[in-house]
KOLDRENMI-165732 format. One line per 3 residues: number of its first residue (from 1); their letters; for each residue x, y, z of N, C-alpha, C. Coordinates in steps of 0.02 Angstrom, whole numbers. Layout:
NUM	a	X:Y:Z:X:Y:Z:X:Y:Z  ...
This chain:
1	xxx	2354:7083:-4212:2387:7051:-4268:2439:7001:-4243  2442:6941:-4274:2489:6890:-4256:2543:6884:-4309  2605:6874:-4287:2661:6868:-4333:2686:6796:-4331
4	xxx	2687:6765:-4389:2708:6695:-4396:2771:6693:-4439  2822:6658:-4415:2882:6643:-4456:2878:6570:-4477  2889:6558:-4541:2890:6490:-4568:2954:6481:-4607
7	xxx	2997:6436:-4584:3057:6420:-4623:3039:6364:-4673  3077:6360:-4726:3059:6312:-4779:2992:6329:-4808  2980:6394:-4817:2914:6418:-4838:2906:6429:-4912
10	xxx	2955:6408:-4952:2950:6422:-5024:2908:6371:-5061  2899:6311:-5033:2856:6262:-5065:2837:6208:-5014  2801:6158:-5037:2783:6102:-4993:2742:6121:-4933
13	xxx	2756:6090:-4876:2717:6100:-4815:2721:6172:-4791  2779:6203:-4793:2786:6271:-4770:2745:6321:-4809  2747:6315:-4875:2708:6359:-4918:2633:6350:-4905
16	xxx	2612:6288:-4897:2541:6275:-4885:2519:6301:-4817  2562:6296:-4767:2546:6325:-4702:2537:6400:-4707  2580:6433:-4745:2574:6505:-4755:2507:6522:-4787
19	xxx	2489:6485:-4839:2425:6498:-4873:2366:6487:-4826  2368:6433:-4787:2312:6419:-4742:2308:6471:-4686  2364:6492:-4660:2363:6544:-4608:2336:6609:-4636
22	xxx	2356:6626:-4697:2331:6687:-4729:2256:6682:-4742  2233:6624:-4763:2162:6615:-4776:2120:6619:-4713  2149:6595:-4657:2113:6595:-4593:2114:6664:-4560
25	xxx	2172:6695:-4557:2180:6758:-4520:2173:6820:-4563  2183:6813:-4628:2178:6868:-4676:2219:6928:-4653  2187:6986:-4645:2225:7047:-4627:2253:7045:-4557
28	xxx	2233:6995:-4517:2259:6991:-4449:2323:6951:-4445  2348:6926:-4503:2409:6886:-4503:2465:6924:-4539  2523:6924:-4507:2584:6947:-4540:2630:6886:-4545
31	xxx	2652:6872:-4605:2690:6811:-4617:2762:6827:-4637  2808:6791:-4607:2878:6793:-4628:2893:6725:-4656  2904:6721:-4722:2918:6657:-4753:2990:6657:-4777
34	xxx	3027:6607:-4754:3098:6602:-4769:3113:6539:-4808  3159:6545:-4855:3179:6487:-4895:3236:6507:-4940  3260:6460:-4980:3319:6473:-5020:3304:6504:-5088
37	xxx	3242:6498:-5113:3226:6523:-5179:3183:6586:-5174  3212:6643:-5193:3174:6706:-5191:3114:6704:-5238  3122:6675:-5297:3067:6671:-5344:3007:6632:-5316
40	xxx	3022:6575:-5285:2968:6535:-5255:2936:6571:-5196  2977:6604:-5156:2951:6643:-5099:2905:6698:-5124  2924:6732:-5177:2883:6786:-5204:2815:6760:-5228
43	xxx	2815:6700:-5257:2752:6671:-5281:2705:6655:-5223  2733:6626:-5169:2692:6611:-5110:2668:6676:-5077  2712:6725:-5074:2694:6790:-5044:2636:6822:-5081
46	xxx	2636:6818:-5147:2583:6848:-5187:2516:6815:-5171  2517:6749:-5162:2456:6713:-5145:2430:6734:-5077  2474:6742:-5029:2454:6761:-4961:2431:6834:-4958
49	xxx	2465:6877:-4994:2446:6947:-4996:2378:6956:-5028  2362:6914:-5077:2296:6917:-5109:2240:6901:-5060  2257:6866:-5007:2208:6849:-4955:2205:6901:-4900
52	xxx	2249:6952:-4904:2247:7008:-4857:2303:7010:-4807  2347:6961:-4807:2401:6960:-4758:2461:7002:-4780  2497:7028:-4731:2561:7061:-4745:2615:7007:-4745
55	xxx	2662:7012:-4792:2712:6960:-4799:2782:6990:-4806  2829:6962:-4769:2900:6976:-4778:2933:6912:-4801  2969:6915:-4857:3006:6857:-4881:3080:6867:-4865
58	xxx	3112:6812:-4845:3183:6813:-4829:3217:6754:-4864  3256:6768:-4915:3295:6716:-4948:3356:6701:-4905  3361:6639:-4880:3414:6623:-4834:3424:6548:-4830
61	xxx	3479:6528:-4797:3497:6458:-4788:3502:6445:-4713  3458:6401:-4687:3457:6390:-4615:3518:6354:-4589  3560:6328:-4633:3621:6295:-4610:3675:6345:-4590
64	xxx	3660:6410:-4597:3706:6463:-4578:3677:6501:-4518  3710:6498:-4461:3683:6529:-4401:3670:6603:-4409  3717:6639:-4441:3709:6711:-4449:3647:6728:-4489
67	xxx	3633:6688:-4540:3573:6700:-4581:3509:6687:-4542  3511:6637:-4498:3453:6623:-4455:3438:6683:-4410  3490:6709:-4378:3481:6765:-4332:3461:6828:-4369
70	xxx	3488:6838:-4429:3470:6896:-4469:3397:6893:-4491  3373:6833:-4508:3303:6825:-4527:3257:6846:-4471  3272:6824:-4410:3230:6843:-4353:3235:6918:-4341
73	xxx	3294:6947:-4349:3302:7019:-4341:3261:7058:-4392  3260:7034:-4454:3218:7066:-4505:3144:7061:-4487  3123:7005:-4460:3053:6996:-4441:3032:7046:-4388
76	xxx	3073:7053:-4336:3055:7099:-4281:3062:7172:-4303  3109:7186:-4348:3115:7255:-4372:3054:7274:-4413  3026:7227:-4450:2968:7242:-4492:2902:7242:-4453
79	xxx	2894:7193:-4409:2829:7184:-4377:2828:7198:-4301  2887:7201:-4270:2889:7220:-4200:2877:7165:-4150  2859:7106:-4172:2844:7051:-4126:2847:6985:-4164
82	xxx	2848:6929:-4127:2843:6863:-4156:2796:6822:-4111  2743:6796:-4141:2696:6755:-4104:2707:6680:-4113  2734:6661:-4170:2744:6590:-4183:2802:6580:-4231
85	xxx	2842:6529:-4216:2897:6508:-4260:2884:6436:-4280  2881:6424:-4345:2872:6357:-4372:2938:6335:-4403  2973:6289:-4369:3036:6263:-4395:3021:6206:-4443
88	xxx	3016:6223:-4506:2994:6175:-4557:3048:6158:-4607  3099:6200:-4614:3151:6188:-4664:3186:6121:-4653  3197:6085:-4707:3230:6020:-4699:3249:5989:-4766
91	xxx	3296:5942:-4762:3318:5903:-4819:3311:5830:-4802  3289:5790:-4849:3282:5718:-4839:3346:5683:-4861  3350:5618:-4847:3407:5578:-4868:3387:5505:-4867
94	xxx	3412:5467:-4916:3397:5396:-4921:3460:5360:-4944  3492:5325:-4897:3554:5289:-4914:3570:5238:-4861  3589:5179:-4881:3614:5130:-4833:3682:5153:-4807
97	xxx	3692:5149:-4743:3753:5175:-4713:3815:5143:-4743  3812:5078:-4757:3870:5044:-4785:3887:5067:-4856  3840:5101:-4889:3853:5125:-4957:3884:5194:-4958
100	xxx	3889:5226:-4900:3917:5293:-4896:3993:5287:-4885  4033:5314:-4931:4105:5310:-4924:4130:5360:-4872  4191:5350:-4849:4221:5396:-4801:4227:5466:-4831
103	xxx	4238:5470:-4897:4245:5534:-4931:4178:5571:-4933  4123:5534:-4934:4057:5565:-4940:4021:5575:-4873  4049:5548:-4819:4014:5549:-4755:4000:5619:-4729
106	xxx	4035:5669:-4755:4027:5738:-4731:3955:5763:-4740  3917:5734:-4787:3850:5760:-4797:3804:5744:-4738  3823:5696:-4696:3785:5684:-4635:3785:5747:-4591
109	xxx	3844:5778:-4588:3849:5840:-4549:3809:5896:-4581  3811:5900:-4648:3773:5952:-4683:3698:5944:-4669  3674:5881:-4668:3603:5868:-4656:3585:5890:-4585
112	xxx	3629:5876:-4538:3616:5895:-4468:3612:5971:-4461  3653:6007:-4498:3652:6080:-4494:3586:6108:-4518  3558:6079:-4570:3494:6104:-4596:3436:6082:-4551
115	xxx	3430:6017:-4539:3371:5990:-4506:3369:6004:-4431  3427:6003:-4399:3429:6013:-4326:3455:6081:-4307  3516:6098:-4326:3546:6160:-4303:3508:6221:-4330
118	xxx	3481:6217:-4390:3441:6274:-4415:3382:6289:-4370  3349:6236:-4346:3293:6245:-4300:3317:6273:-4233  3374:6249:-4209:3401:6273:-4145:3418:6347:-4150
121	xxx	3453:6366:-4203:3475:6436:-4210:3415:6483:-4218  3366:6464:-4259:3307:6507:-4268:3269:6513:-4203  3262:6457:-4167:3225:6458:-4104:3260:6501:-4052
124	xxx	3326:6496:-4048:3363:6535:-3999:3355:6609:-4012  3358:6629:-4075:3352:6700:-4093:3282:6727:-4079  3231:6684:-4092:3162:6707:-4086:3133:6700:-4016
127	xxx	3165:6660:-3973:3136:6642:-3908:3116:6702:-3864  3158:6753:-3857:3137:6809:-3813:3072:6842:-3837  3064:6847:-3903:3004:6878:-3931:2943:6833:-3922
130	xxx	2953:6768:-3931:2897:6721:-3922:2876:6718:-3848  2924:6722:-3803:2907:6724:-3732:2867:6787:-3716  2886:6843:-3745:2849:6905:-3732:2777:6900:-3757
133	xxx	2766:6862:-3810:2699:6854:-3839:2662:6795:-3809  2696:6755:-3766:2668:6692:-3741:2642:6650:-3800  2687:6643:-3848:2667:6615:-3913:2683:6542:-3922
136	xxx	2699:6525:-3985:2705:6455:-4005:2772:6442:-4040  2799:6383:-4028:2855:6357:-4066:2833:6290:-4095  2843:6282:-4159:2825:6219:-4193:2887:6189:-4225
139	xxx	2897:6125:-4214:2951:6088:-4246:2920:6036:-4292  2934:6040:-4356:2908:5991:-4403:2959:5934:-4407  2945:5881:-4371:2989:5824:-4370:2968:5772:-4422
142	xxx	2968:5710:-4401:2950:5654:-4446:2939:5593:-4404  2899:5545:-4430:2893:5481:-4397:2961:5447:-4392  3007:5466:-4437:3076:5440:-4434:3114:5469:-4375
145	xxx	3084:5516:-4338:3111:5541:-4277:3082:5508:-4215  3038:5459:-4226:3010:5419:-4172:3031:5346:-4177  3037:5323:-4240:3055:5254:-4254:3110:5254:-4307
148	xxx	3165:5220:-4293:3219:5216:-4343:3195:5183:-4406  3217:5210:-4463:3197:5184:-4528:3259:5162:-4566  3262:5100:-4591:3320:5078:-4628:3331:5120:-4691
151	xxx	3394:5133:-4705:3410:5176:-4763:3405:5250:-4747  3388:5266:-4684:3379:5336:-4666:3417:5353:-4602  3476:5323:-4596:3515:5335:-4535:3528:5409:-4523
154	xxx	3547:5445:-4575:3562:5516:-4568:3499:5556:-4553  3446:5543:-4592:3383:5581:-4584:3353:5567:-4516  3350:5503:-4496:3322:5486:-4431:3362:5518:-4375
157	xxx	3428:5520:-4382:3470:5551:-4331:3451:5625:-4321  3441:5661:-4376:3423:5732:-4370:3355:5741:-4339  3308:5697:-4356:3240:5704:-4330:3234:5680:-4258
160	xxx	3273:5629:-4239:3276:5609:-4168:3305:5666:-4127  3355:5700:-4154:3385:5757:-4119:3333:5811:-4108  3294:5826:-4159:3240:5875:-4152:3191:5854:-4098
163	xxx	3172:5791:-4099:3123:5766:-4051:3147:5778:-3979  3210:5759:-3966:3236:5768:-3899:3244:5840:-3878  3269:5881:-3925:3280:5952:-3909:3214:5987:-3892
166	xxx	3164:5979:-3935:3102:6015:-3924:3060:5986:-3868  3069:5922:-3853:3035:5894:-3794:3063:5927:-3731  3129:5933:-3728:3160:5966:-3670:3141:6039:-3666
169	xxx	3141:6073:-3723:3124:6144:-3724:3051:6154:-3702  3008:6108:-3721:2937:6113:-3701:2930:6118:-3625  2969:6076:-3591:2965:6075:-3518:2994:6140:-3489
172	xxx	3049:6164:-3519:3080:6226:-3495:3033:6286:-3503  2992:6285:-3557:2950:6342:-3573:2880:6338:-3542  2866:6283:-3508:2799:6273:-3481:2775:6331:-3437
175	xxx	2819:6354:-3393:2800:6408:-3348:2798:6476:-3380  2825:6482:-3441:2826:6547:-3475:2766:6557:-3520  2722:6507:-3524:2663:6514:-3566:2676:6504:-3640
178	xxx	2733:6474:-3656:2751:6460:-3726:2736:6387:-3741  2699:6374:-3794:2685:6305:-3813:2737:6282:-3864  2757:6220:-3858:2804:6189:-3905:2771:6127:-3933
181	xxx	2756:6129:-3997:2722:6073:-4031:2770:6040:-4080  2778:5975:-4074:2817:5937:-4122:2771:5897:-4166  2776:5906:-4231:2734:5870:-4279:2774:5812:-4308
184	xxx	2740:5756:-4316:2772:5696:-4343:2735:5671:-4405  2747:5703:-4462:2715:5678:-4524:2745:5611:-4544  2705:5573:-4582:2730:5514:-4614:2752:5532:-4685
187	xxx	2731:5493:-4734:2747:5508:-4803:2697:5559:-4828  2722:5617:-4849:2680:5672:-4874:2697:5683:-4948  2647:5700:-4987:2656:5707:-5060:2692:5772:-5077
190	xxx	2757:5773:-5063:2800:5829:-5081:2860:5802:-5119  2903:5847:-5141:2963:5828:-5178:3025:5819:-5133  3016:5821:-5067:3073:5822:-5022:3117:5761:-5030
193	xxx	3088:5701:-5041:3129:5641:-5047:3166:5640:-5114  3137:5670:-5165:3169:5670:-5231:3228:5718:-5232  3224:5771:-5192:3280:5819:-5189:3330:5801:-5135
196	xxx	3313:5752:-5093:3356:5733:-5038:3419:5697:-5061  3465:5688:-5015:3530:5660:-5031:3527:5584:-5043  3570:5561:-5090:3584:5490:-5096:3650:5475:-5060
199	xxx	3678:5416:-5071:3738:5396:-5034:3797:5442:-5048  3798:5475:-5106:3852:5520:-5124:3840:5592:-5103  3783:5604:-5070:3766:5671:-5050:3740:5713:-5107
202	xxx	3714:5680:-5159:3686:5714:-5217:3610:5706:-5217  3572:5750:-5253:3500:5742:-5257:3482:5672:-5283  3439:5637:-5246:3424:5568:-5263:3385:5561:-5328
205	xxx	3337:5607:-5340:3297:5604:-5400:3239:5555:-5396  3240:5511:-5346:3186:5463:-5336:3172:5458:-5261  3117:5426:-5244:3100:5414:-5174:3111:5340:-5159
208	xxx	3141:5326:-5101:3151:5257:-5081:3092:5228:-5043  3040:5270:-5030:2982:5248:-4992:2922:5235:-5037  2881:5190:-5017:2818:5179:-5053:2772:5237:-5038
211	xxx	2743:5267:-5090:2705:5329:-5081:2633:5323:-5104  2608:5261:-5109:2539:5251:-5133:2488:5286:-5090  2500:5288:-5025:2452:5318:-4978:2479:5382:-4946
214	xxx	2519:5419:-4984:2548:5480:-4958:2494:5530:-4938  2505:5563:-4881:2459:5615:-4859:2466:5677:-4902  2411:5712:-4914:2415:5773:-4954:2449:5828:-4913
217	xxx	2480:5873:-4949:2512:5931:-4916:2460:5972:-4878  2401:5978:-4907:2348:6018:-4876:2327:5989:-4809  2319:5923:-4806:2299:5892:-4743:2355:5898:-4691
220	xxx	2416:5887:-4712:2473:5891:-4665:2478:5961:-4635  2474:6012:-4678:2478:6081:-4653:2422:6097:-4605  2362:6073:-4621:2304:6086:-4578:2314:6054:-4509
223	xxx	2339:5992:-4508:2349:5958:-4444:2401:5993:-4401  2454:6019:-4433:2505:6055:-4395:2476:6119:-4366  2439:6157:-4406:2409:6219:-4383:2359:6206:-4327
226	xxx	2318:6153:-4335:2270:6136:-4282:2307:6119:-4218  2362:6082:-4223:2401:6064:-4164:2431:6125:-4130  2456:6171:-4171:2485:6233:-4143:2431:6273:-4107
229	xxx	2373:6281:-4139:2319:6321:-4109:2294:6290:-4045  2293:6224:-4041:2270:6189:-3981:2325:6181:-3929  2384:6207:-3944:2443:6200:-3901:2457:6128:-3882
232	xxx	2450:6084:-3932:2465:6013:-3920:2540:6002:-3913  2557:5954:-3873:2628:5936:-3866:2654:5904:-3931  2615:5857:-3957:2637:5820:-4016:2578:5809:-4064
235	xxx	2595:5804:-4127:2545:5787:-4178:2574:5728:-4218  2553:5668:-4200:2573:5608:-4237:2518:5596:-4289  2536:5599:-4353:2486:5610:-4405:2452:5548:-4433
238	xxx	2480:5490:-4425:2449:5432:-4455:2434:5380:-4402  2383:5339:-4417:2366:5284:-4372:2424:5235:-4366  2458:5224:-4423:2515:5178:-4423:2570:5205:-4378
241	xxx	2580:5271:-4379:2631:5301:-4337:2614:5294:-4263  2551:5304:-4246:2530:5298:-4176:2537:5226:-4151  2516:5179:-4193:2522:5108:-4174:2596:5088:-4170
244	xxx	2635:5111:-4219:2706:5094:-4220:2743:5119:-4159  2724:5177:-4135:2756:5205:-4076:2743:5162:-4014  2682:5137:-4008:2665:5094:-3952:2698:5025:-3959
247	xxx	2696:4998:-4020:2725:4932:-4032:2800:4931:-4019  2833:4988:-4030:2905:4992:-4019:2923:4975:-3947  2877:4990:-3900:2890:4976:-3830:2881:4903:-3812
250	xxx	2834:4869:-3846:2817:4801:-3826:2837:4748:-3877  2845:4768:-3940:2863:4719:-3992:2908:4753:-4044  2968:4773:-4025:3011:4811:-4070:3028:4774:-4135
253	xxx	3031:4707:-4132:3046:4669:-4192:2993:4677:-4245  2930:4681:-4223:2875:4692:-4270:2881:4759:-4305  2899:4810:-4266:2907:4877:-4294:2964:4878:-4345
256	xxx	3017:4842:-4332:3073:4840:-4379:3051:4808:-4445  3010:4756:-4442:2986:4725:-4503:2939:4772:-4542  2898:4809:-4505:2854:4857:-4538:2894:4912:-4572
259	xxx	2948:4933:-4540:2991:4985:-4569:3023:4960:-4634  3044:4897:-4635:3073:4869:-4696:3021:4866:-4752  2959:4850:-4735:2907:4844:-4786:2889:4912:-4817
262	xxx	2905:4966:-4781:2889:5032:-4808:2938:5053:-4863  2994:5016:-4871:3044:5032:-4921:3029:4996:-4986  3047:5028:-5041:3045:4995:-5105:3098:4940:-5106
265	xxx	3086:4887:-5144:3131:4829:-5143:3203:4847:-5162  3210:4895:-5208:3277:4910:-5234:3321:4947:-5183  3292:4973:-5129:3333:5009:-5080:3335:4974:-5013
268	xxx	3310:4912:-5010:3313:4875:-4947:3383:4851:-4934  3401:4842:-4870:3468:4815:-4853:3478:4747:-4886  3538:4735:-4908:3554:4674:-4943:3575:4619:-4894
């Protein structure tokens, strides 16, 4: 039996990963799904249990180190081992830096605690167990963690931090038989941007990105799971992302123009 921990598992990509893992492994999967809404966690758990998996739900906030460590402790107390940790919890943000007042700038720190420190704390607590299982660590980053995106200074900062941290950890863990996979989704059809922060640190209610060609949650979750199972270093999910990463090295000005074109007109820099 394999034990998977998924943070941000109450909806979106995390919930879909839980369902796909349950559908694939059935009774051979034990799932720990963590998130802030107990009601949503219970709904996802019921779907996974119907497929035969055992499920532990943990209502928690990854921006609190003690809660991260307690979640991992609950997982090992219930199942005795951890085979994979999926660091998926995150908050989006869309704001021009010049529009953020000094009084509101504190939400940059709040975003870093969720998107970066939450992953660090969960990984640190789970690492001895994952090493014992020669298992997997997954970091769900973003293309905004490979290429800076205008209007997303805070979000890109958190995702660049994830990219650097898990790249370094991958090298450290190479000899221990632990795989570290960083996923770089583009625009995915979830509500993350609508719930993300605006310049005042409040839920934006809208998305600043063009979403006509958004990837489905189902496809995104499948690509992450496939990457984890294949022990891939990175999963860059779109052709545009792959090309943009290469162009950044040889024609950075072109990449900057492409990044601007991805924004809706009303949120472009003035």
